[in-house]
C-alpha positions as CSV (number, residue, x, y, z in Angstrom):
1,M,10.2,66.0,34.0
2,P,13.1,67.7,32.3
3,S,16.6,66.4,33.2
4,E,18.9,68.5,35.3
5,P,21.3,70.8,33.5
6,V,24.7,69.3,32.9
7,P,27.5,71.8,33.7
8,F,30.1,70.0,31.7
9,H,31.1,69.9,28.0
10,R,31.9,66.2,27.8
11,V,31.9,63.1,30.0
12,A,34.1,60.0,29.7
13,V,34.1,56.6,31.4
14,Y,37.5,55.4,32.4
15,A,39.2,52.6,34.2
16,A,41.1,54.4,36.9
17,P,42.4,53.3,40.3
18,D,41.2,54.5,43.7
19,P,42.7,58.0,44.2
20,A,44.0,56.8,47.6
21,S,45.9,53.9,45.9
22,A,49.6,53.6,44.9
23,W,48.5,53.1,41.3
24,W,46.8,56.4,41.2
25,A,49.7,58.2,42.9
26,R,52.3,56.7,40.5
27,G,50.3,57.3,37.4
28,S,49.4,60.9,38.4
29,E,53.0,61.6,39.3
30,W,54.2,60.4,35.9
31,L,51.7,62.7,34.1
32,G,52.3,65.6,36.5
33,R,48.7,66.2,37.5
34,C,46.1,64.7,39.8
35,A,42.7,64.7,38.2
36,A,41.0,64.0,41.6
37,R,42.6,66.9,43.5
38,R,42.8,68.9,40.3
39,C,46.3,70.1,40.9
40,A,49.8,69.8,39.3
41,L,52.3,67.4,40.7
42,P,56.1,67.2,40.6
43,M,57.1,64.8,37.8
44,P,59.8,62.2,38.2
45,V,63.3,63.3,37.3
46,I,64.6,61.5,34.2
47,N,68.3,61.6,33.6
48,G,69.1,62.7,30.2
49,V,65.7,64.1,29.4
50,D,65.1,67.9,29.4
51,P,62.2,68.7,31.8
52,A,60.7,70.9,29.1
53,V,60.7,67.9,26.7
54,Q,59.2,65.7,29.4
55,Q,56.4,68.2,30.0
56,A,55.8,68.4,26.2
57,V,55.6,64.7,25.5
58,T,53.2,64.0,28.4
59,A,50.9,67.0,27.7
60,D,48.2,65.0,25.9
61,P,47.7,62.3,28.5
62,R,48.1,64.8,31.3
63,R,45.0,66.7,30.1
64,Y,42.9,63.5,30.3
65,G,44.2,62.3,33.7
66,W,45.5,58.9,34.7
67,H,43.2,56.3,33.1
68,A,42.5,53.7,30.5
69,T,39.6,54.4,28.3
70,L,36.4,52.3,28.4
71,K,34.0,54.8,26.8
72,A,35.8,57.7,25.1
73,P,34.8,61.3,25.8
74,F,31.3,62.2,24.5
75,R,28.7,64.9,24.9
76,L,25.4,63.9,26.5
77,A,22.5,63.8,24.2
78,P,19.9,66.6,24.5
79,G,17.6,65.8,27.5
80,V,20.0,63.4,29.1
81,G,21.2,64.4,32.5
82,L,23.9,63.2,34.9
83,Q,21.4,61.1,36.8
84,A,20.6,59.0,33.8
85,L,24.3,58.5,33.2
86,R,24.9,57.5,36.8
87,E,22.0,55.0,36.6
88,A,23.4,53.5,33.4
89,L,26.9,53.1,35.0
90,A,25.5,51.6,38.1
91,A,23.6,49.0,36.0
92,I,26.8,48.1,34.1
93,G,28.7,47.9,37.4
94,R,26.1,45.4,38.7
95,D,26.8,43.1,35.7
96,H,30.6,43.0,36.0
97,R,33.0,42.0,38.7
98,A,36.5,43.3,39.5
99,V,39.4,42.4,37.1
100,E,42.9,41.9,38.3
101,L,45.6,43.2,36.1
102,A,48.8,41.5,37.1
103,D,51.0,41.8,34.0
104,L,51.0,45.5,33.1
105,R,54.1,46.5,31.1
106,V,55.4,49.6,29.4
107,D,55.2,49.2,25.6
108,R,55.4,51.3,22.5
109,L,51.8,51.4,21.1
110,G,51.9,53.0,17.7
111,H,53.6,56.4,18.1
112,F,53.4,56.7,21.9
113,L,54.3,54.9,25.1
114,A,51.6,53.1,27.1
115,L,51.2,50.8,30.1
116,R,49.2,47.7,28.9
117,P,48.5,44.1,30.0
118,Q,50.3,41.4,28.1
119,A,47.4,39.0,28.3
120,P,44.2,41.0,28.8
121,P,41.5,38.9,30.6
122,V,38.4,38.3,28.5
123,T,36.3,40.0,31.2
124,L,38.2,43.3,30.5
125,G,37.2,43.4,26.9
126,A,33.6,42.5,27.9
127,L,33.5,45.4,30.3
128,A,34.8,47.8,27.7
129,D,32.3,46.5,25.1
130,D,29.4,46.9,27.5
131,C,30.3,50.5,28.3
132,V,30.6,51.3,24.6
133,R,27.3,49.7,23.6
134,R,25.1,50.5,26.6
135,L,26.1,54.1,27.0
136,Q,25.9,55.1,23.3
137,A,22.2,55.8,23.6
138,L,23.0,58.6,26.0
139,A,25.6,60.2,23.7
140,A,25.0,63.1,21.3
141,P,26.1,62.4,17.7
142,L,29.6,63.6,16.8
143,S,29.7,67.1,15.4
144,D,31.3,67.8,12.0
145,A,34.3,69.3,13.9
146,E,34.6,66.2,16.1
147,L,34.4,63.9,13.0
148,A,37.1,66.0,11.2
149,R,39.4,65.8,14.3
150,R,39.1,62.1,14.6
151,R,39.7,61.6,10.9
152,R,43.1,63.4,11.2
153,A,44.4,60.1,12.6
154,P,44.0,58.8,9.7
155,L,41.4,56.0,10.0
156,T,40.9,52.8,8.0
157,P,37.4,52.4,6.5
158,E,36.6,49.9,9.3
159,E,37.7,52.3,12.1
160,D,35.7,55.1,10.4
161,A,32.6,52.9,10.5
162,L,33.1,52.1,14.2
163,M,33.5,55.8,14.9
164,L,30.2,56.6,13.1
165,S,28.4,53.8,15.0
166,W,30.0,54.2,18.5
167,G,31.6,57.6,18.6
168,Y,35.2,56.3,18.7
169,P,37.3,54.3,16.2
170,W,39.1,52.0,18.6
171,V,36.3,50.0,20.2
172,L,35.0,46.4,20.3
173,H,37.5,44.2,18.3
174,Q,39.8,47.2,17.8
175,F,39.9,47.9,21.6
176,R,43.4,47.8,23.3
177,F,43.3,48.5,27.0
178,H,46.1,50.9,27.8
179,C,47.2,53.8,30.1
180,S,48.9,56.4,27.9
181,L,52.2,57.6,29.2
182,T,53.1,60.0,26.4
183,G,51.5,61.6,23.4
184,P,52.9,61.1,19.9
185,L,56.7,60.8,20.0
186,D,57.3,61.6,16.3
187,G,60.4,63.7,16.0
188,V,61.7,62.9,19.5
189,P,65.2,61.4,19.3
190,D,65.4,57.6,19.8
191,A,67.8,58.1,22.7
192,V,65.2,60.3,24.5
193,V,62.4,57.8,23.8
194,E,64.6,55.0,25.2
195,R,65.3,57.0,28.4
196,L,61.6,57.7,28.8
197,E,60.8,54.1,28.4
198,R,63.4,52.9,30.9
199,A,62.2,55.6,33.4
200,A,58.6,54.5,33.0
201,R,59.4,50.9,33.6
202,S,61.3,51.8,36.8
203,H,58.5,54.1,37.9
204,F,55.8,51.5,37.8
205,A,58.0,48.4,38.5
206,A,57.3,47.9,42.3
207,L,53.5,48.2,42.2
208,P,51.2,45.3,43.1
209,P,48.6,44.0,40.6
210,W,46.0,46.6,39.8
211,R,42.6,45.5,40.9
212,L,40.2,47.2,38.6
213,D,37.1,47.3,40.8
214,R,35.3,50.5,39.7
215,L,34.0,52.6,36.8
216,S,35.3,56.2,36.9
217,L,33.3,59.1,35.6
218,F,35.5,61.9,34.3
219,V,34.2,65.3,33.0
220,E,35.6,68.0,30.8
221,P,34.2,71.2,32.3
222,T,34.6,73.4,29.2
223,P,36.0,72.7,25.7
224,G,39.7,72.0,25.9
225,A,39.8,72.0,29.8
226,D,41.6,69.4,31.8
227,F,39.5,66.3,32.6
228,E,38.5,65.9,36.2
229,L,37.5,62.8,38.2
230,L,33.9,63.3,39.3
231,E,33.0,60.0,40.9
232,Q,33.6,56.2,40.9
233,L,31.0,53.4,40.9
234,E,31.7,49.9,42.1
235,L,31.9,46.8,39.9
236,A,29.7,44.7,42.1
237,A,28.7,41.5,40.3
């Protein structure tokens, strides 16, 4: 029986909180968009940062929604439908239990700001590795345009090899769990970056530990469109 048509350009598997939680609210407010309700949100006021600059530096993560990547965006392979993806995610969920993230901190990660754990649990890396390996069979190969876009990074030979094998360069031993708070900050004055960093630390400071207890399926409806939260599946081991 042929699979059902997939009305999306790409899918992604993310770590994302319950949309009813404080973690989801704070993260979505920081980015200025809720990927569950598919609407813009007022962003926090940051003294000394022009709102237009704030909008610009958060534009990249805003498009993807509040998340940390487990399986980066990919096109489903020909003949693979959403039901097959759901079943694969449910199987992964049955093999993993919830992870508590109690030490998330705002850091500079390369050229951008991110929220990341200081001592990531081993189970977190195992979950990400499982998503990468077990979902790759459902993914279409990267197109020439996708390869060229990824290689603008630039990539080391090892990262390039990982991309060719798994569709994304920063996986397995290169994986760093993080929630992006900005896009690249090259050219942004140091004083503005420092204000953004201080504001982010204050914005996320009072939250309880994040209990990562679900896999989140996001979709990109059309090329270049904002990603939307489609559904979440429990980590039930």
